[in-house]
N, C-alpha and C positions, 0 to 999 in steps of 0.2 A: 417467611414474613419479610416484607420489604418496607422500608420508610423512605418517603421522599421529603427531601429538604431542598427549599429554594435557597440558592446561594449567590452571593454577589459575583459577578463575572470575574472581577479581579481576584477574589479569594479562590474560585475555582480554578483559574489559570495558575495561580501561585502553588496550589496543592499539586496540580498536574506536574508542574515543573520540578517541584521537590521529589515527587514520586519517581519521575524519569531519572532524576540525578542519583537517588539512592539506588535504583536498579542498575544504572551504568556503573557506579562505584563498585557495586557487588560483582558485576561481570568483570570489571578491570582488575579488581583485587583477588577475587577467589576464583574466577572462571566458571564455566559451565560444562557439563558433559554433553558431548555432541559426537555423532558419527563422522569418522573421517570420509570425505566424499570419495576418496581414492581406494582405500582398502577396506572401508566399512567397519573398521574397529572403533569402539567408543573410547574417546580421549578427552581429557580436560583442556579447554580452550579458553584463552583470555582474549580480550579485544586486541586487534592488530595481528601481527604476523605470528603464526604458530607452525611448528615443524611436528609432523606426526612421528612419534617414536617407533612406530612399527615400519611404515613404508618410506619415511623420510621425506615425503612431499610437503610442500609449503601450503598453508591454508591462512588466507587472509580473512579474519572474522571482523565484520563492522556491525556497529549498532545503528539501527535505523531509527531516525527521529520521527 
């Protein structure tokens, strides 16, 4: 079941900005499990520069807006 709600454009924009900030903060603080593009092992990465603990290659994880 879905519900449609008509929102003020400013409210919708504010909600989206806050949701993005929460997601970015979670990624920055706790990281996400992703596959190393070099050795294919799953590692926990945070935004910015990461070093794979297995193959020692550098991985730069960026958040797209």
